[in-house]
N, C-alpha and C positions, 0 to 999 in steps of 0.2 A: 431565613437569610443568614449567611455568616459573612464576617469582615475579615480580610486580609490585606496585607501590604504587597504591593509589587513595584518594584524599584521606586520606593518612597511615596508611592500613591496608594491610599487607602480605598478600596473598592469592596462591593457587596456582591455576592453571588450565591447560586444555590449550592446547598451541601452537597449534593449529588456530582457537582462538576470537578473536571480536573484542572490543575493549574492553567494548561494550554486552553481549555475551554473558557475559563474565567477570563484570560488574557485577551483572547479574541473576542470576547463578548464587550470588553472595553478598549478595543483597538490597540492593545499593546503587542507589537510584532515579535513573534517567536519563529523561527524558521523550522520547516519540517520536510521530510521526504517520504516518509513511510506511513504518514498519518492520512486518513481520509473519515469525513464525519459519519459517513455509512457504514464503517467498520469498526470493529473492536480495537482498542488501542493495542499495538504491536510493541512499540519502542526498541525497534530494530535499528533504524539508521542513527540515533542518538544525536542528531542535530538540534533537537528540541531541549537539550539538557538546560536545565537553570540551576541556580543555587539556593537552597534554602537553609533558614537558620533553624536549628533543632536544640533540644536541651544538651545535646552532646556536640554541639558546634555546628558548622557549616558543612554542607554536603552537597554532591551533584546528584541531581535526579532527572529522570525523563519527564518532562513536563505533561506529556500526552497520558501518561498513566499514574501519574501522582495526584492523588485525591486532595482538594482543598480542605483546610480545616480553620476553625475560628482562630485568629490571631497569628496566623502563618505570616511569615516574613519571606519574600522571595526576591531573588536579583536575577534578572534575564541577561544583563550584559557585564557582568563582572569579570576581573582578569582571568578567574579560574574557567568561568563559562566559555569566554572567548578562545582561552587556549585550548579547551578541549573541542571546541567547534572547529577550529583551524586544523587540528589534527585530523579529525574525522574526514573533513572535505579533503584534505592532502591525501589521504587514504584512498577516498573514492576517485580522486584525479589520476591515480596511478593507473587505472584502466579506463577512466570515463572523464578524461580532462577534455574530450573533443565534444562532448555532450554540453549544448548551450545553457541548460538549466544548472548543471554543475558548475561550469565555468563561471556564470553570473554569481552564483552563491560565493565561489571561491574569491571573486573580485571584491565582493562587498565585506569579505573578512580579511582582505589584504594578502591573500595567497595568491601567488602569480605562477608557479610551476612546483610539481610534487618532487620531492627527493627519491621517490620509488617509481618505478616503471613496470607495468604488466602488459599483456596483450589487450589490445584495443576491445572494449565491450560496452554496448550501451546498457545493458542490465546492471543495475546496481545492487540487486537482491534485497530491495525493499520488501518484497512479499505481497504488495498490494494486490497483483493480478491473482495469486493463488488464494488469498484471504476473500478477494471479491468473489471468486469463481465458486468457493465454498460458502461464504455467509451470505452473499446476495442472490446469486444464481442457485444455490443449493446443489451444486453437481460435483464439484471437486475433481475436475478433468485434468488438472495439472497441480504440480506440487514442486517444492524445493528438495533435490535430490544431491547425492554426494555430500563430501564434507570438505572443509579447509578450502584451497584454492580450486578444486574441482567443482565446488558447489555450482548449480546451475537451477534454473527453472525448466522443466520438462513435463511431457506426459510420460506415462509407464512405459518404459523401453524405448523413449523416443518415437513412440508410434501414437498417432493422435488418437485419444480414448473417444469409443463411440457414444460417451456420455456427454461428450461437448456438443452443445446445440448451436454453436456458431454465432452467439448472441454479441460478441463484441465487448463485453463487459470489461474484460482483461485489457482491452485496447483504450477503452475511456480512462481507467484508473491509472495506467502506467505513465509516470511521471517524465520519463525521459525518451519515449518512442520506441522502445526496445521491441514491443509488439505491435505490429501494425495491419490494417485491413487489406494492404497490398501485398502481404505474403501470399504467393501462389504456388501450389503444388500439384503436379500432374494433372494441369488444367481444371482443376476444382478451386474454387475461392475459398480460402481458409483464414483464420487468423493465426494459425500456428505454421511455423515453417518446416516441421518435422512431417515425415511421410504418414500418409493415411491410406488404410487397406480397407476400411469399412464401407459398405454400400451408401451413397449419398444421392438426393434428390433435390430438384430445384424447389424453393420456398415458392408456395402457391399465392402468397400475399405479394411479395415484391418482385420475385422472379430472379432476383440478383444472388441471393446467398443461398447456400446448401446445407440441408439437415439430414441427419440420419432419418431412416424411413419412420421409426416410431414416434417421431416428433411431428409429422405431418398431418395427422388426424386429430383435431381438436376435440372431437367427441371421445377419442379413447383418452386423451389426456385428463379431461373432465371427469372421467368415470374412475380415474387412478385415484385411490384414496390417499396414498403417499404423497401425491404431488398437491392435493387440495386441503387436505384436514388432518388431524392428529388422530392417531390410532384410537377408536372406541368413540370418536365424535359423531354425533349424530348427522345424518344428510338432512338440509334444510328442505 
């Protein structure tokens, strides 16, 4: 175990923990938008910034990705931290001020209205859906495309990938409700609002969701090495 100080409180934690994990372990609140326990840290939203004291002075870091160290001193609500979070939430409000979660976080930080405006968009580009699809499901049917203000989450060429198994993991992790199971295209229930041209059949288990044909036969899936075990691993 190592010891560090957060907001004047000395705590103990595992050496492998990040500042955010240590803070949550000891019920010290730090806001997040792009963080999920089941995914690797991404440090995209910057809402979790904290101020740490180092040999070169104080600096702002993303607590979800910054490792704990013995003797580390952390400030989660200093003037610099709050100023950074207010600017971040104001930028998010430019297009997502109508989203309840964003509005609630803004109110907590004392931000009432953004100085900038953009077209309304529920998606805040936190990347949770993309990373969940890749890291948890192991499919990678969606990704972040384009750059700058044109950046968005989509499937290749805005056509639903036949790699998508309609599991809804992206819906579960989305913090703003930008992706919902209610999205329907061409009479086929889908979690994505973009067009789909690949063949789909009813799920034999629930009858409500739709799958690409290669995912309907469980015996085929169990016999597929890439889906069950590493290369060269012996079959039990």
